[in-house]
N, C-alpha and C positions, 0 to 999 in steps of 0.2 A: 504494499500500499504506499502511496506517495505521501510525503510529509505535508500536512495541511499548512497553508500559509495565509496571511492576510493578502487579499487581492484588490488592488486599486482598479477602478473601472472608469477611467477617463476623467473629463473635466468636472463631472458632477461629484467627484470624490477627491477634493483638493488635498494635497499632501499625503494621500494615502499611498496615500502613500504610498437679543438683544442680545435679568436677570441678571453664558457668563459663569461667571462666578459669580454673571453675571455673572456674569459674569459672571452653607455653608451651612451632619445633621446637626447641624449646628449643634451647637451646644444644645439646641432643642433636643437633639438626639441624646446627648449625654443626660440631659434633665429627664428624659423619659426612658432611661435605661431599664427601669423596672418593667415597662411595657414590653420592650424588646425581650427581656429576660423571660417573662412569662410566655410570650409567644414562641420562644425558642423550643418549648416543649413540643410544639407542632412540627418542628423541623425534624424530629426523630422519625416522623413518618415518611420523610423524603429519602428514599433508598439511594445510596451512592450509585452513580451511573458510570463512573470511571472515565477512562479516556478513549471511549469507543464511539465511532460514528453511529448515530441513530439510524437503524435500518429503514425507517419510514422515510427518511430524507435522502437516502442514497448519497450521491456526490454533490447534491445541491448546496450552495453556500447559505450561511445564515446572513440574511440582510438586516442590517441595523440602521434605522432611520433616526437621524439627529435633527430635531426641529429647531436647530440653532445654526448659526453661521460657522464656517470654518474659522478656527483660531479662538473660539470661545473656550471657557474653562471645561465644559463637558466634552467638547470636541477633542481637546488635547488629551483629556483623561482616557476616553474610550479608545482613541487611536494608540495611546501608549500601552494599553493592555490587550490590543486586538490579536497579536500574534500568540500570546499565552492563551487567550480564549479559544483561538482556532485549534491549538494543541489539545486543550481540555475537551473540546467538543468532538474533535476528530473530523472536522469539516472546515472548509474555508469560511472566512468572515469578510463581508463586503459592507463598507460604511458609506451612507449617502446623506449628505446635508440637504435638508429641505427647510430653510428658514423662512420667516414671514409671519406677520401679524402676531408678534410676541410668542411664537411657537405654535400657534393654532394651525397654520398651514401644514406643517409636518405631522403634528399629532393627529390631524384628521386622517392621514394616511395610515398611521399606526392603528387607530381604532377600527379602521376598515380592512386591515390586513387579514389574510387567511388565518384561521384559528388552528394552525397545525404546527406552530413553532418555527416556521420558516422565515417569518418577519417579525421583528420586535423593534422597540425604540428605546432611546435613552433620554429621559427628561430631567429637568431640574426644578428649582423652587417655583419658577414661573408657571409650571403646570397647575399648581394649586392656588396661585395668585390670580390667574386669568379669569376665573368665573366671577371674581369680585370687581374687576376693572373693565372687562369687556361685556357689552350688552348682549351680543349675539355670538354664541359659540355652537358650532354644529355637532357637539357631542357633550356627554356628561363626564367631567374630569375624573370622577370617582367610579361611576357605574360602568363606564365603557372601556376600562382598562383592567389588566391583571398585573399588579405590582410583582416583580420577581425578587428584587432585593434592593437595599439601599447600599450602594458600593461604598460611599464615604462622603466626607464633608470638608470643606475648606473655610477657614475663618476669614472675617472681614475686619477692616480697621477704618475708623473715622480719621481722616487726614485733613490738615489745613495747610494752606500756602504760608510760608514763613512771614509774610507781611501781616498776618493776623497776630495781634499782640496777646496771645494766649498760649499757655504751656500745657494745659490740661482741660478736662471737661468743665470743671467748675469755673475756671477763668474764662473759658469760651462762652459759657452761658451768661455770665456777668457782663462780658463785653457785648454780646449780641443784644442783651436787654438795654444796655446803656446807649447803643447805637442802632436803634431800629431802622431797618431798611438798608443798612450798609452792606451786610453780608449776603451772599447767595450760595447755593449749593448745586453741584451738577450731578448728573447720573448718566448711565449708559442708555437711557431711554425711558419714556413714560411707562409706568407700570412694571418695570423690571424690579428684581429683588434689590438692586442697589438703590433704586429710587425709593422703594419702601423702607430700606435700612435707614436712609437719611431722613425720610419723612417721619419715621417712627421716633427718631431722636428728637427732631424738631417738635413733635407733638408732645412727647413726654417731658421735654424741657420747657414747654410753653413759650416757644420762640416764634418770631415773625421773620422767616427767612425765605426768599424767593427761590423756586426751583428752576433750573435751566437744564432741560433734557438734551442729550447728544445722541448721535446715531452710532452707538458702539463704544467700547472701552478705549480704543485708540484716541479718538478725538477728545474724549473726556480727560484722559490722562495728560494729553498735550496741554489742555487749557488750565488744568489744576497746576501743573508744573509751571506754566507761564503766568499764573495769577489772574487769568481772566475770570475764573471762578475760585472762590476762596475755600470751599469745603466740599468733601465727597466721601462716601463710603465705598471702599474698593477692596478687592481681594488682597490678603496679606502678601502672598508670594510675589506678585509683580510690583508691589509697593515697597517692599522691605529695603531694597537697594537705595531707593530714593529717600527713605526715611533715614537710613544710616548715613547717607551723604549729606543730609541737611536740606535737600531740595524740597522735602515735605516734612511736616511735623505731625507726629502721631498723637492724637488726642486720647484715644482709647480703642481697644479691641472689642469686637461685638459679642464674643462668646462668653460663657459663664465662668470660664477660667482663663488665665493668662496663656499666651501663645509662646511656644518654645523659641521660635525664631525672633521674637520681640520681647524678651523676658523683662525688660524694664518698662514696658508699656502696660499700665493697668487696664482692667476691663472698664467698659462704660458703666456697667452695673455697680461696681465698687466705688464709683465716683459720684454717687448720689442718684442714679436712675436704676434702682434694683430690679425693675421689671424688664429692662432691656436685655435682649438675647437674640442672636441671629447668626446664621452661617449659611454657606451655599452647598447644597447636597446634590448628588446625581444618582439616578435610579433607572435601571432597565425595567421596561414594562412591556407586556404584550397586549393584544386586544382582549376584551372581555370574553369569557368562555373558553380560554386556553385550557386544554385538557390537563388534568393533574399530572399525568405522566410527562408531558412536555414541560410543565411548570417545574417539576422536580428535576428534569434533565437540565434545563437552563439554569436553575439556581445552583445546582451542584457544579456545573461547568464554570460559572462565575466564581464559585467558592474555590474550586480547584485552581483556576487561573490566578486568583489572588494569593494562593499559597506558593506560587512560583516567584522567586526572588526578583526576576526581571520586571514583572508586572507590579509587584508590591513596591519595589524600590522606585519605580518610575512615578507612581502616584504620590508617594511620600515626597519625592523631589519636587512635585508640583504643588505641595503644600496641603495634601489631603490627609485626613485621618481615616484609616480604613475601618469600616463598620461591618459590612456583609451580614445584614440582618436577614432572617428567614422570611419567606413570603407573607405569612400571617402578620408578622411584626411590621413589615413594610406597608401592608395595606392599612394597619392601624395608624401608622405614622402619617400616611397620606390623609386619612380622615381628620386626624388631630391638627395637622398643619393647615388644611383647608379651612378649618374653623378658626384657627388662630390668625391666619392671614386675612380672613374676611373681617375680623375685628380690627386688625391693624389698619386696613384700608378705610374702614368706617371711621375710626378714631382720628386718623390723619387727614380725612377728607380727600383722599387721593382720587383724582379724576383724569381720564385721558383727554388731552386737548383736541 
C-alpha cells in the first residue's frame, strides 16, 4: 500500500500545500474542564480504529472544508497536522478554503456534505458567534453539524500602541474615561471573535471607544503597529515579537491564567474584570447525522494524529494548547459557547454594519 500523503489540489488549496485566531478553548475550555471530564466517559465507547484505511472509503481522500481564508489561524493549524492525519486515517487528506460571509459560505457546504465521513470541516469561534450577529443563516449552527473534537485553543492579548499612556488595564480604563472619544480599537472584521473580544472588554470596563473593522488580520496589525488604531485584541503568537520589541504594549491576556510565552503579562480578569475570559479554538465537524462508526473513526484519527510529535509540536509552535475532547464533550462545548457568545453580543450591542 502506498504511503498516504496530504495532496494539494490547485489554486483552491493555497499553500497546501475573517474570528482567525481570528483569527481561543479558551480558557473557557479550561473553566469547563469538568464538563469535558464527565463527557470523556462516553469516549470509552469509541473503539480504536488504528491506522487502517476505512474500507467504505477505499482510496478516496478525506476532504476538509475550511470556511476561512488561507493564512488564518485555523488554516495554519489544520495544514500543520494534515500529513499526520493522513497517516492516522490511512487515506489522503485534501484541504479546501471556502471563505466568505464570516464563515457561512463554507459551513453551508459542510452541513450539506454526504453523511459518510468523506467530507468534514474545521470551524472556529465564529461558528457559534454567527447566529447572534447575522440575521439569515441557511443552517442551524448546532443542529446541523456533528462535532468531532476540539483540537485546541490559542490565547489572545489586548494590545495598545505605545502612544497610549497606560501600562496596564486599570491605567487604560482610567485614561479612556478621562479622554472620551480619543481612543479607538480595531478588529479583523465585524462580528469576528477578535471584534467580540475587544467589545467585551469595552462593555465590561464601561468605556466609550469606537470600533474600526478591517478586512483580515494583516491590515489590522499594520495599523495597530502604525498607531492608526490604538487598541486591539489579537492572538498571542503573532503579537509576542512586537510586544517584546516594544512596538506594542500588552495590557493583559484574555485567558483565565497567564500565558507561558508572556509570563509577565497579567490576565485581564486579574486586573479588575473577573468575568473576562476568551480564547480562539478550532474544531473539526461533520454534517448532522454522521454515523457513529464514522464519528468514532474520525475522532480516533485526530487523536492518533495529535499523538504524533510532528503534529503536536507544530500546533504548540503556533501557540495552541492541545485539548482533543471526545465528541460528546465537544458537542456540549458548542452549546455552552453559543449561549455565552449570544450574551456577549447582546451585552456589547454588537451589530454588523
